[in-house]
C-alpha positions as semicolon CSV with decimal commas, in nm:
position;residue;x (nm);y (nm);z (nm)
1;X;11,312;9,877;12,071
2;X;11,094;9,578;11,969
3;X;11,129;9,438;11,637
4;X;10,850;9,482;11,403
5;X;10,740;9,394;11,059
6;X;10,666;9,753;10,988
7;X;10,948;9,932;10,848
8;X;10,765;10,257;10,795
9;X;10,670;10,275;11,150
10;X;11,008;10,203;11,245
11;X;11,167;10,466;11,063
12;X;10,888;10,695;11,210
13;X;10,993;10,616;11,534
14;X;11,377;10,677;11,413
15;X;11,254;11,018;11,311
16;X;11,087;11,116;11,592
17;X;11,401;11,019;11,844
18;X;11,613;11,207;11,606
19;X;11,378;11,521;11,590
20;X;11,387;11,537;11,961
21;X;11,731;11,460;12,048
22;X;11,947;11,724;12,221
23;X;12,127;11,800;11,891
24;X;12,101;12,096;11,653
25;X;12,212;11,937;11,340
26;X;12,255;12,109;11,008
27;X;12,104;11,822;10,806
28;X;11,945;11,489;10,942
29;X;12,013;11,224;10,731
30;X;12,034;10,847;10,762
31;X;12,191;10,630;10,535
32;X;12,161;10,263;10,462
33;X;12,380;10,072;10,220
34;X;12,189;9,769;10,095
35;X;12,244;9,434;9,916
36;X;12,071;9,469;9,549
37;X;11,781;9,232;9,616
38;X;11,715;9,407;9,944
39;X;11,737;9,748;9,779
40;X;11,479;9,661;9,517
41;X;11,244;9,499;9,760
42;X;11,264;9,800;9,974
43;X;11,202;10,020;9,660
44;X;10,900;9,833;9,561
45;X;10,755;9,808;9,928
46;X;10,768;10,173;9,964
47;X;10,636;10,244;9,583
48;X;10,351;10,046;9,713
49;X;10,277;10,202;10,039
50;X;10,304;10,569;9,874
51;X;10,076;10,471;9,591
52;X;10,298;10,593;9,333
53;X;10,445;10,428;9,042
54;X;10,809;10,576;8,971
55;X;11,110;10,407;8,755
56;X;11,322;10,203;8,949
57;X;11,625;10,420;9,056
58;X;11,960;10,329;8,953
59;X;12,136;10,297;9,273
60;X;11,968;10,533;9,543
61;X;11,656;10,655;9,655
62;X;11,538;10,883;9,952
63;X;11,237;10,905;10,162
64;X;11,163;11,181;10,380
65;X;10,974;11,132;10,726
66;X;10,944;11,464;10,923
67;X;11,268;11,633;10,950
68;X;11,467;11,332;10,876
69;X;11,598;11,221;10,527
70;X;11,634;10,836;10,495
71;X;11,874;10,756;10,216
72;X;11,892;10,399;10,065
73;X;12,198;10,309;9,850
74;X;12,334;9,989;9,672
75;X;12,637;9,937;9,479
76;X;12,519;9,646;9,292
77;X;12,783;9,432;9,418
């Protein structure tokens, strides 16, 4: 897969591949562990793309694309 600067498009492609896989999972969850600075940057980017202003989460936030849940965590280490 070609590297792109648009993370939301990449996650949508991943979501599509997972949904079309030959699996019948109970849940479709993808988890990312991030450093604090990347976590905050990513949260701010998603917040601006979705056009909602919400409080910065303590150490996790989730977005859903199709049937796939993407979880972003940080341990602030």
